[in-house]
C-alpha positions in Angstrom: 159.9 101.6 108.2 156.4 103.1 108.6 157.6 106.2 106.6 159.0 104.0 103.9 156.1 101.7 103.3 152.4 102.6 103.5 150.0 100.3 105.4 152.5 99.4 108.1 150.8 99.2 111.5 152.9 99.2 114.7 151.9 96.3 116.9 153.3 95.9 120.4 153.2 92.2 121.1 151.9 91.1 124.4 153.5 88.2 126.3 156.2 85.9 125.1 156.2 84.0 121.8 154.8 80.8 123.5 151.9 82.8 125.1 151.1 84.4 121.8 151.2 81.1 120.0 148.9 79.5 122.6 146.4 82.3 122.1 146.2 81.6 118.4 146.0 77.8 118.9 142.1 77.6 119.0 141.8 79.2 115.5 144.3 76.7 114.1 142.7 73.7 115.8 139.2 74.8 114.7 140.3 74.7 111.1 139.8 78.5 110.7 143.2 79.0 109.0 143.8 77.9 105.5 147.2 76.5 104.7 147.8 75.5 101.1 148.5 71.9 100.5 150.3 72.4 97.2 153.9 72.6 98.2 155.1 73.0 94.6 153.0 76.1 94.1 153.6 77.3 97.7 157.1 76.1 98.6 157.1 78.0 101.9 154.4 75.7 103.4 156.8 72.9 104.2 159.1 75.1 106.3 156.1 76.8 107.9 154.6 73.5 109.0 157.9 72.1 110.2 158.5 75.3 112.2 155.1 75.0 113.8 155.5 71.3 114.6 158.9 71.9 116.3 157.8 75.0 118.2 158.9 76.1 120.8 161.9 73.8 120.8 162.9 74.3 117.1 165.7 76.4 115.7 163.4 79.0 114.2 160.2 80.5 115.5 159.6 83.7 113.5 156.9 82.4 111.2 155.0 80.9 114.2 155.2 84.3 116.0 154.2 86.3 113.0 151.2 83.9 112.4 150.1 84.1 116.0 150.3 87.9 116.0 148.3 88.1 112.7 145.6 85.8 114.1 145.4 87.8 117.3 145.1 91.0 115.3 142.4 89.7 113.1 140.5 88.2 116.1 140.6 91.5 118.0 140.6 94.2 115.3 138.6 92.4 112.6 139.7 91.6 109.0 140.9 94.8 107.4 140.3 93.4 103.9 136.7 92.6 104.7 136.2 96.1 106.3 137.7 97.7 103.2 135.4 95.7 100.9 132.4 96.7 103.0 133.4 100.4 102.8 133.7 100.2 99.0 130.3 98.6 98.7 128.6 101.4 100.8 128.1 105.0 99.9 129.3 107.8 102.1 126.3 107.5 104.4 126.6 103.8 104.9 123.9 102.9 102.3 124.6 100.3 99.7 125.4 101.8 96.4 123.3 100.9 93.4 124.9 100.8 90.0 122.6 101.7 87.2 123.8 100.6 83.8 
């Protein structure tokens, strides 16, 4: 899959799904994760919340696991989107670029 799609990063999950979910719990409880409230515009939200509410005893747990792994990655590796933005704002020597125009 990594050869077929650029930007794929292999992540070896640590622990079981319940352990990974517990490690992401503080971010969710602190309100650091935005989940859209508009279920018409974002129809996936209802299933996502239902899956989280029934975890670990629910029928499905893939969204919970993916969310917990993403939060762990962001917490330990930093936000790649923010890092990319900062790189674009800086010149090759780490100085802010000035745009004259």
